[in-house]
C-alpha positions in Angstrom: -113.1 77.9 -88.7 -115.3 80.7 -87.6 -115.2 84.3 -88.7 -117.2 86.5 -86.4 -119.1 83.3 -85.4 -119.8 82.2 -89.0 -118.1 79.0 -90.2 -116.0 79.2 -93.4 -113.6 77.2 -95.4 -111.0 79.1 -97.4 -112.3 77.9 -100.8 -115.6 76.3 -102.0 -118.1 76.0 -104.8 -120.8 78.6 -104.8 -124.0 76.9 -103.5 -126.3 78.3 -106.1 -123.9 78.3 -109.0 -121.5 75.3 -109.1 -119.7 76.8 -112.1 -118.3 79.4 -109.8 -115.5 78.9 -107.2 -115.6 81.2 -104.2 -112.6 82.0 -102.0 -111.5 84.3 -99.2 -109.3 87.0 -100.7 -106.5 87.3 -98.2 -104.8 90.4 -99.5 -106.5 92.9 -97.3 -107.0 90.8 -94.2 -107.4 91.5 -91.3 -108.8 94.9 -92.2 -111.3 93.8 -94.9 -113.0 90.4 -95.3 -113.8 89.8 -98.9 -115.1 86.8 -100.8 -114.1 86.6 -104.4 -115.9 84.8 -107.2 -113.6 82.8 -109.6 -115.1 81.7 -112.9 -112.1 81.1 -115.2 -108.7 79.4 -115.3 -107.0 82.8 -115.8 -108.7 84.3 -112.8 -107.7 81.3 -110.6 -104.1 81.6 -111.9 -104.0 85.3 -111.0 -105.5 84.5 -107.6 -102.7 82.0 -106.9 -99.9 84.1 -108.4 -101.0 87.4 -106.7 -101.6 85.6 -103.4 -105.4 86.2 -103.1 -104.9 82.6 -101.8 -101.6 81.3 -100.4 -100.2 78.5 -98.3 -99.3 74.9 -99.4 -102.7 73.2 -98.9 -104.8 76.0 -100.2 -102.7 76.4 -103.3 -103.2 72.7 -104.0 -107.0 73.1 -103.5 -107.1 76.2 -105.7 -105.3 74.3 -108.4 -107.8 71.4 -108.1 -110.7 73.8 -108.5 -108.9 75.5 -111.3 -108.7 72.3 -113.2 -112.5 71.8 -112.7 -113.0 75.3 -114.2 -110.6 74.2 -117.0 -113.0 71.3 -117.9 -115.9 73.8 -118.1 -113.9 76.0 -120.4 -112.7 73.0 -122.5 -116.3 71.8 -123.0 -116.9 75.1 -124.8 -113.7 75.0 -126.9 -112.9 73.4 -130.2 -110.5 70.9 -128.6 -111.2 69.6 -125.1 -107.8 68.0 -124.5 -105.8 70.8 -125.9 -107.7 73.3 -123.7 -107.1 71.1 -120.6 -103.4 70.8 -121.4 -103.1 74.6 -121.8 -104.9 75.2 -118.5 -102.6 72.8 -116.7 -99.5 74.7 -117.9 -101.1 78.1 -117.0 -101.8 77.0 -113.4 -98.5 75.1 -113.0 -96.5 78.3 -113.8 -98.1 80.3 -110.9 -95.9 79.4 -107.9 -92.8 77.2 -108.2 -92.0 76.2 -104.6 -95.3 74.8 -103.2 -95.3 71.1 -104.3 -99.1 70.8 -103.5 -99.7 72.8 -106.7 -98.3 70.2 -109.1 -99.6 67.4 -106.9 -103.1 68.6 -107.3 -102.8 69.3 -111.0 -101.4 65.8 -111.7 -104.1 64.2 -109.7 -106.7 66.1 -111.7 -105.1 65.2 -115.0 -105.1 61.5 -114.0 -108.7 61.6 -113.1 -109.8 63.5 -116.2 -107.8 61.2 -118.5 -109.4 58.2 -116.9 -112.9 59.1 -118.1 -114.4 59.0 -121.5 -116.7 61.8 -122.7 -116.7 65.4 -121.9 -119.6 65.3 -119.4 -118.0 62.5 -117.4 -114.7 64.4 -117.5 -116.3 67.6 -116.2 -118.0 65.7 -113.4 -114.9 63.8 -112.3 -112.9 67.0 -112.2 -115.6 68.6 -110.0 -115.6 65.5 -107.7 -111.8 65.4 -107.6 -111.5 69.1 -106.7 -113.9 68.5 -103.8 -112.0 65.4 -102.7 -108.7 67.4 -102.6 -110.3 70.1 -100.5 -112.0 67.6 -98.1 -108.9 65.6 -97.7 -106.8 68.7 -96.9 -109.2 69.7 -94.2 -109.4 66.1 -92.8 -105.6 65.7 -92.8 -105.0 69.0 -91.0 -107.6 68.0 -88.4 -105.5 64.8 -87.8 -102.3 66.8 -87.6 -103.9 68.7 -84.8 -104.8 65.4 -83.0 -101.2 64.1 -83.3 -99.6 67.4 -82.4 -101.7 67.7 -79.3 -99.6 65.1 -77.5 -96.6 67.4 -77.7 -98.5 70.1 -75.9 -99.7 67.6 -73.2 -96.1 66.6 -72.6 -95.0 70.2 -72.2 -98.0 70.8 -69.8 -96.9 68.0 -67.5 -93.5 69.6 -67.1 -94.9 73.1 -66.2 -98.3 72.5 -64.8 -100.6 75.6 -64.8 -98.0 77.7 -66.7 -98.5 79.0 -70.2 -97.2 76.8 -73.0 -95.3 79.2 -75.2 -95.2 78.5 -78.9 -93.3 80.4 -81.5 -94.7 80.5 -85.1 -93.4 81.9 -88.4 -95.5 83.0 -91.3 -99.1 81.6 -91.5 -99.6 77.9 -91.6 -103.1 78.3 -90.2 -106.6 77.5 -91.7 -106.0 80.4 -94.1 -103.1 78.5 -95.6 -105.2 75.4 -96.1 -108.9 74.5 -96.6 -109.5 74.4 -92.8 -107.7 73.9 -89.5 -104.2 74.6 -90.9 -101.1 72.5 -90.4 -99.0 74.3 -87.7 -102.0 75.9 -86.2 -104.0 72.7 -85.9 -102.2 71.4 -82.8 -102.5 74.9 -81.3 -106.2 75.0 -81.8 -106.5 71.4 -80.5 -104.6 72.2 -77.4 -106.5 75.4 -76.7 -109.8 73.6 -77.2 -108.6 70.9 -74.8 -108.2 73.5 -72.1 -104.4 73.8 -72.1 -103.0 77.3 -71.4 -101.5 78.0 -74.8 -99.8 81.3 -75.7 -98.4 82.0 -79.2 -95.5 84.3 -80.1 -96.4 85.4 -83.7 -93.5 86.4 -85.9 -94.7 89.4 -88.1 -93.0 87.6 -91.1 -91.8 90.3 -93.4 -92.1 91.2 -96.2 -95.8 90.3 -96.6 -96.5 90.2 -92.8 -98.5 87.0 -93.0 -97.9 86.5 -89.3 -98.9 89.9 -88.1 -101.9 90.1 -90.5 -103.2 86.5 -90.9 -101.9 84.3 -88.0 -102.8 86.9 -85.4 -106.2 87.5 -86.9 -106.9 83.7 -86.9 -105.8 83.2 -83.4 -107.9 86.1 -82.3 -111.0 84.7 -84.0 -110.4 81.4 -82.2 -109.7 83.1 -78.8 -106.1 81.9 -78.5 -103.8 84.2 -76.5 -101.0 85.5 -78.6 -98.3 88.3 -78.9 -97.0 89.7 -82.2 -93.2 90.1 -82.3 -90.7 91.4 -84.8 -89.1 88.6 -86.8 -85.7 89.0 -85.1 -87.1 88.7 -81.5 -87.4 84.9 -81.6 -83.7 84.2 -80.8 -83.8 86.5 -77.7 -87.0 84.8 -76.4 -85.4 81.4 -76.8 -82.2 82.5 -75.0 -84.2 83.5 -72.0 -86.3 80.3 -71.8 -89.5 81.9 -73.0 -90.3 79.5 -75.9 -91.3 75.9 -75.2 -91.7 74.8 -78.9 -91.2 76.3 -82.3 -93.9 75.1 -84.8 -94.0 76.0 -88.5 -95.5 74.7 -91.7 -93.8 73.9 -95.0 -94.5 74.4 -98.7 -92.3 71.5 -99.8 -90.5 68.9 -97.8 -87.9 66.6 -99.3 -87.9 62.9 -98.6 -84.7 63.5 -96.6 -86.6 65.8 -94.2 -85.3 69.1 -95.5 -88.1 71.7 -95.3 -88.8 74.7 -97.5 -90.9 77.3 -95.7 -91.3 81.1 -95.6 -88.0 83.0 -95.7 -86.6 83.3 -92.1 -87.6 79.8 -91.0 -84.0 78.6 -91.3 -82.8 81.3 -88.9 -85.5 80.3 -86.3 -84.3 76.7 -86.6 -80.7 77.7 -86.0 -81.7 79.7 -82.9 -83.9 76.8 -81.6 -81.0 74.3 -82.1 -78.6 76.6 -80.2 -81.0 76.9 -77.3 -82.3 73.3 -77.2 -85.8 74.3 -78.1 -87.8 71.6 -80.0 -88.4 72.6 -83.6 -91.3 70.8 -85.3 -92.8 71.1 -88.7 -96.4 70.2 -89.5 -97.5 69.1 -92.9 -100.0 66.9 -94.8 -98.5 64.1 -96.9 -99.3 66.1 -100.1 -96.5 68.5 -99.2 -93.8 65.8 -99.4 -91.7 65.8 -102.6 -90.8 62.1 -103.0 -88.3 63.0 -105.8 -86.0 65.3 -103.9 -83.4 64.3 -101.3 -81.2 67.4 -101.1 -83.7 70.2 -100.3 -81.1 73.0 -100.1 -79.8 72.2 -103.6 -82.9 71.0 -105.4 -86.0 72.7 -104.0 -86.8 75.7 -106.3 -87.0 78.9 -104.4 -89.5 81.5 -105.7 -88.2 85.1 -106.1 -91.0 87.6 -106.0 -91.1 91.3 -107.0 -88.9 93.6 -104.9 -91.9 95.9 -104.3 -93.1 93.6 -101.6 -89.9 94.5 -99.7 -89.9 98.2 -100.6 -93.5 98.8 -99.6 -95.7 97.8 -96.7 -99.5 97.7 -96.5 -101.7 98.7 -93.6 -104.9 100.3 -92.4 -105.0 104.1 -92.3 -107.8 106.7 -92.3 -110.4 104.0 -92.8 -108.9 102.2 -95.7 -106.1 99.8 -96.7 -103.1 101.8 -98.0 -99.6 100.9 -99.3 -96.6 103.0 -98.2 -93.0 103.0 -99.4 -90.4 102.1 -96.8 -87.1 102.4 -98.7 -85.4 105.0 -101.0 -86.7 104.9 -104.5 -83.3 104.3 -105.9 -82.5 101.3 -103.7 -83.2 97.9 -105.3 -84.7 95.1 -103.2 -84.3 91.3 -103.4 -87.3 89.1 -102.4 -86.6 85.4 -101.8 -89.9 84.0 -100.7 -88.6 80.8 -99.1 -85.6 79.2 -97.5 -84.7 75.6 -96.7 -84.2 74.3 -93.2 -81.9 71.2 -93.2 -83.3 68.1 -91.6 -80.6 68.0 -89.0 -82.2 71.1 -87.3 -85.7 69.6 -87.2 -86.9 67.7 -84.1 -89.8 66.1 -85.9 -92.5 66.2 -88.6 -96.2 66.1 -87.6 -98.3 64.5 -90.4 -101.8 63.2 -90.6 -100.4 59.7 -89.9 -98.4 60.7 -86.8 -95.1 62.2 -85.8 -91.8 61.0 -87.4 -88.2 62.1 -87.4 -87.0 64.3 -90.2 -85.1 61.6 -92.1 -85.9 59.4 -95.1 -86.1 56.1 -93.1 -88.6 57.5 -90.6 -90.7 59.2 -93.3 -90.9 56.1 -95.4 -91.9 54.0 -92.4 -94.9 56.3 -91.9 -95.7 56.2 -95.7 -94.6 52.7 -96.8 -96.6 52.9 -100.0 -94.0 55.4 -101.2 -91.2 52.9 -100.9 
């Protein structure tokens, strides 16, 4: 994707120093665009935990690069394998809900353990980290190609009129290595000349919609309107939404979807108003071990200060302000689970399927 005309991925190896991982620090976007250098496992763990990087695919890519940094650190330690194992646990503990994290860590461990000699293990870790990043971008591009057909179908029913999409949180290129999951069909439709318009949920408490999705869409030239989180139901009641499209941080093999808190409420409103509700995801976001997402997907609880405070741009700088009384506690559930029965379909890199185990496994028969 382009930022002010310059192409970027969200994470990459520094061109003149391959021992350094560079990433877009998302904390102060859209007001400040900062590139951060990451040179250690601990720094990468902080970047994931403190949400310098966030989103399912990008968390996985960051974990992959984190394990590459782990091999560099291990090669300077007294015990290579013990150091690698410690790094694995450090990175694994950062975010509990996004399954891409453990998926990438396990893929790296398998690759590293499959080589003999520290030099070979460092090189395979670098190569695997790059493969994880490249695959993420490629899969998201394919999601866009498959999702485009939904936009074309809507366009035939209302020729010349705007195709109104409702999003929640940020499942754009900032949440992945490039293209994004839920944003990929939007960009594909816009680039194909379809009249797309996006209603962007602000997505409290961290406002990833108002800050990140809106910034992305603006950079790509996609018409959009930011709305308060609770406006979506009203828009659907009045026929102003053609399609709800979100991402996911973990999807059970049954089709249950964990995504940013508030997604479940959007799905309920969509169901009540006969609005199609689709979820876009690469296959790395499926959890093939879980069937009951509501019961078994772990839900991250973050610090209450994210609810009690808000961040914005004031007097030329990014500032944080308190919203609530100092004496009032706040709960901060980062995700909720939308049951499969509320989901019209899943858009993956292999195509669109129904949100049920039979349809998912038909698309991914190697998982049977």
